[in-house]
C-alpha positions as CSV (number, residue, x, y, z in Angstrom):
1,X,-14.9,-10.6,18.4
2,X,-16.9,-10.3,15.2
3,X,-15.0,-9.4,11.9
4,X,-15.2,-5.7,10.7
5,X,-16.6,-5.9,7.2
6,X,-17.1,-2.7,5.2
7,X,-19.3,-3.1,2.2
8,X,-20.2,-0.3,-0.5
9,X,-23.5,-0.1,-1.9
10,X,-24.1,1.1,-5.7
11,X,-27.7,1.8,-6.8
12,X,-29.6,3.8,-9.3
13,X,-31.3,6.8,-7.7
14,X,-34.4,5.7,-9.8
15,X,-35.1,2.4,-7.7
16,X,-34.3,4.5,-4.4
17,X,-37.7,3.4,-2.5
18,X,-37.2,-0.2,-3.3
19,X,-33.2,-0.2,-2.3
20,X,-34.2,1.5,0.9
21,X,-36.7,-1.2,1.6
22,X,-34.1,-3.4,0.8
23,X,-31.5,-1.9,2.9
24,X,-33.7,-2.0,5.9
25,X,-34.6,-5.2,5.7
26,X,-31.0,-6.8,4.7
27,X,-29.6,-4.4,8.3
28,X,-31.9,-6.0,10.5
29,X,-30.5,-9.8,9.4
30,X,-26.7,-8.4,9.7
31,X,-26.7,-6.6,12.4
32,X,-26.8,-10.2,15.1
33,X,-24.2,-12.1,13.0
34,X,-21.7,-13.7,15.2
35,X,-19.3,-13.8,12.6
36,X,-19.1,-10.3,10.9
37,X,-19.9,-6.6,12.1
38,X,-21.1,-5.0,9.0
39,X,-20.4,-1.1,8.2
40,X,-22.5,-0.1,5.1
41,X,-21.4,2.9,3.0
42,X,-24.0,4.3,0.4
43,X,-24.3,7.9,-1.2
44,X,-26.1,8.7,2.3
45,X,-22.9,9.2,3.7
46,X,-21.3,11.9,1.4
47,X,-19.9,14.7,3.3
48,X,-21.6,17.8,2.8
49,X,-19.5,20.5,0.8
50,X,-16.8,17.8,-0.2
51,X,-16.1,16.5,-3.7
52,X,-18.7,13.5,-3.9
53,X,-16.9,11.7,-6.8
54,X,-13.8,11.3,-4.8
55,X,-15.4,10.5,-1.5
56,X,-17.6,7.5,-3.9
57,X,-14.1,6.1,-5.2
58,X,-12.3,6.5,-1.9
59,X,-15.3,4.0,-0.4
60,X,-15.0,1.6,-3.3
61,X,-11.5,1.5,-2.3
62,X,-11.6,0.7,1.2
63,X,-14.5,-1.5,1.2
64,X,-14.5,-5.4,1.6
65,X,-17.0,-6.1,-1.0
66,X,-19.5,-4.0,-3.0
67,X,-23.1,-4.8,-3.2
68,X,-24.3,-4.5,-6.2
69,X,-28.3,-3.6,-6.7
70,X,-29.0,-4.5,-10.3
71,X,-31.5,-3.1,-12.6
72,X,-32.5,-1.7,-15.7
73,X,-32.0,2.0,-14.5
74,X,-28.7,0.4,-12.7
75,X,-27.1,-0.8,-16.1
76,X,-28.6,2.5,-17.8
77,X,-26.3,4.7,-15.3
78,X,-23.5,5.9,-17.1
79,X,-21.8,6.9,-13.7
80,X,-22.4,3.1,-12.3
81,X,-20.4,1.7,-15.5
82,X,-17.7,3.9,-15.7
83,X,-17.1,5.0,-12.4
84,X,-18.0,2.4,-9.5
85,X,-18.3,-1.1,-12.1
86,X,-14.6,-1.3,-13.0
87,X,-12.9,-2.5,-9.9
88,X,-15.5,-4.9,-9.2
89,X,-16.2,-6.3,-12.9
90,X,-12.7,-6.6,-13.1
91,X,-12.3,-8.5,-9.9
92,X,-9.7,-6.0,-8.0
93,X,-12.7,-5.8,-5.6
94,X,-14.9,-8.2,-4.7
95,X,-18.8,-7.9,-5.2
96,X,-22.1,-9.4,-4.4
97,X,-24.5,-8.8,-7.3
98,X,-28.1,-8.9,-6.3
99,X,-31.3,-8.3,-8.9
100,X,-33.3,-5.7,-7.3
101,X,-35.5,-5.4,-10.4
102,X,-35.9,-7.7,-13.1
103,X,-33.9,-7.8,-16.2
104,X,-33.3,-9.4,-19.5
105,X,-30.2,-11.4,-19.4
106,X,-30.3,-11.4,-23.5
107,X,-31.1,-8.3,-24.6
108,X,-30.0,-5.9,-21.8
109,X,-26.1,-5.2,-21.5
110,X,-24.8,-6.3,-18.2
111,X,-21.9,-4.0,-18.3
112,X,-19.3,-6.7,-17.4
113,X,-21.4,-8.5,-15.0
114,X,-22.3,-11.2,-17.6
115,X,-20.4,-13.7,-15.9
116,X,-21.2,-12.8,-12.6
117,X,-23.9,-14.9,-10.5
118,X,-26.3,-12.3,-9.8
119,X,-28.5,-13.1,-6.9
120,X,-32.2,-14.0,-7.5
121,X,-34.3,-15.5,-4.6
122,X,-35.6,-19.1,-5.6
123,X,-38.7,-21.1,-4.1
124,X,-39.8,-24.5,-5.6
125,X,-43.1,-22.5,-6.3
126,X,-41.4,-19.9,-8.5
127,X,-41.0,-20.7,-12.1
128,X,-38.0,-19.0,-11.9
129,X,-35.8,-17.1,-9.5
130,X,-37.4,-14.0,-8.9
131,X,-35.5,-10.0,-8.0
132,X,-36.5,-8.3,-5.1
133,X,-39.2,-5.9,-6.4
134,X,-40.7,-9.2,-7.7
135,X,-41.4,-10.7,-4.3
136,X,-44.0,-9.9,-2.3
137,X,-43.9,-9.1,1.7
138,X,-43.2,-12.4,3.2
139,X,-40.7,-13.2,0.2
140,X,-38.8,-10.1,0.8
141,X,-37.8,-11.1,4.4
142,X,-36.9,-14.5,2.8
143,X,-35.4,-13.1,0.2
144,X,-32.8,-11.0,2.2
145,X,-32.3,-14.4,4.8
146,X,-31.3,-16.5,2.1
147,X,-28.9,-13.8,0.9
148,X,-27.5,-13.2,4.3
149,X,-26.3,-17.2,4.4
150,X,-25.0,-17.0,1.1
151,X,-22.9,-13.9,1.8
152,X,-22.0,-15.7,5.2
153,X,-20.5,-18.3,3.4
154,X,-19.2,-16.4,0.9
155,X,-17.3,-14.2,3.4
156,X,-15.8,-17.5,5.1
157,X,-14.3,-18.4,2.1
158,X,-12.9,-15.8,0.6
159,X,-12.1,-13.2,3.3
160,X,-9.1,-14.0,5.6
161,X,-9.1,-14.1,9.5
162,X,-7.0,-10.7,10.5
163,X,-4.6,-11.5,12.9
164,X,-5.1,-10.5,16.8
165,X,-1.5,-9.1,16.5
166,X,-3.1,-5.8,16.1
167,X,-5.8,-5.8,18.6
168,X,-4.3,-7.2,21.9
169,X,-5.9,-6.1,25.1
170,X,-4.9,-2.4,25.8
171,X,-4.4,-2.9,29.5
172,X,-2.2,-5.4,29.4
173,X,-0.1,-3.4,26.8
174,X,-0.1,0.1,28.6
175,X,1.5,-1.7,31.0
176,X,4.3,-3.5,29.5
177,X,4.6,-0.3,27.5
178,X,5.0,1.4,31.0
179,X,7.7,-1.3,32.0
180,X,9.4,-0.9,28.9
181,X,10.0,2.7,29.4
182,X,11.4,2.3,32.8
183,X,13.9,0.0,31.2
184,X,14.9,2.4,28.4
185,X,15.9,4.9,30.9
186,X,18.5,2.4,32.3
187,X,19.8,0.8,29.2
188,X,17.8,1.5,26.1
189,X,15.1,0.4,24.4
190,X,14.8,-3.9,25.5
191,X,14.4,-5.7,22.3
192,X,12.0,-8.2,24.2
193,X,9.3,-4.9,23.7
194,X,9.9,-4.6,20.5
195,X,9.4,-8.3,19.8
196,X,6.1,-8.5,22.0
197,X,4.4,-5.8,19.4
198,X,4.1,-9.2,17.0
199,X,2.7,-11.5,20.0
200,X,-0.7,-12.8,20.0
201,X,-3.1,-12.0,23.0
202,X,-2.2,-15.3,24.6
203,X,1.6,-14.4,24.4
204,X,1.7,-11.0,25.3
205,X,-1.1,-12.1,28.4
206,X,2.0,-15.2,29.7
207,X,4.4,-12.1,29.1
208,X,2.7,-9.7,31.4
209,X,2.3,-12.5,33.9
210,X,5.9,-12.9,33.7
211,X,6.7,-9.4,34.4
212,X,4.4,-9.0,37.4
213,X,6.0,-12.4,39.3
214,X,9.1,-10.5,38.8
215,X,8.0,-7.3,40.5
216,X,6.8,-9.3,43.4
217,X,10.0,-10.4,44.2
218,X,10.5,-13.2,41.7
219,X,13.6,-13.9,39.6
220,X,14.4,-10.9,37.6
221,X,16.0,-12.6,35.2
222,X,13.1,-13.7,34.1
223,X,11.8,-10.4,33.2
224,X,12.5,-9.0,30.2
225,X,11.8,-5.5,31.4
226,X,13.9,-5.9,34.4
227,X,16.5,-3.0,34.1
228,X,19.1,-5.4,35.9
229,X,18.9,-7.7,33.2
230,X,22.1,-7.7,31.4
C-alpha cells in the first residue's frame, strides 16, 4: 500500500497562473506513484470563515514537507518570509524548493534558502538550468517528471517507513476484539489481547487462525482468548 505523504505548497499569489499550471502537471505525475499517495495543501483549502493564518500554520505543522515555489514575488512576500519559511529554512520541516520563476542568486535576498538546493530543470541544450517559467510546454512536462523522480528519491531516503501495526486488517481486528470481549466477561481483559495491539498484520493473521482452530474443537490451550484457559 502506498505511504501517505502530505505536502504544503508555499507560493506568491502574484504567480498564481504559472503556479496553477505547475501544480496541475505535477499532480498528474504524482498520482500514479507506486510508493506514495500524495495529498496537497495550499491556500485553496482554507475553510471559509475560519482564521486563515492559524489554518496555514497548522497545515505546515502537519505536512511531511513543504513545496516552496520560489520566485522574486515569493521572496518579496513578508508573510511567506515571516510565517511560512522559518520552519523550513531552520530544518524543523523538510522542504523542496522549486524555482517557479528566475531569480538572481547574487543580488536577491534568498530569505534563508541560500544553502538549500533549489530545483531547476537542467538539459544539455541549456546554457544553464531553467526555472519553470522559462521552459516551453514540452520542457515543462519534462521539468515536473524530473522533479518527481528526484522527489521520490529524497522521500525514500528521508521519510521513515511507517509501521504496519497501525494498519491491521480491520476484519481480523474486529473478530479478535469480539473474542477478547467474551473472555473479558469471564476473567477480565486477557493479556494476550493487549499484547496483540502491537502485532504486525502477519502475526495477527496467525493469531486469528489459532483462534479459529480452537473454536472448531482443537485444543483450547492454544487459544489465547479461551475463557477456560487459565
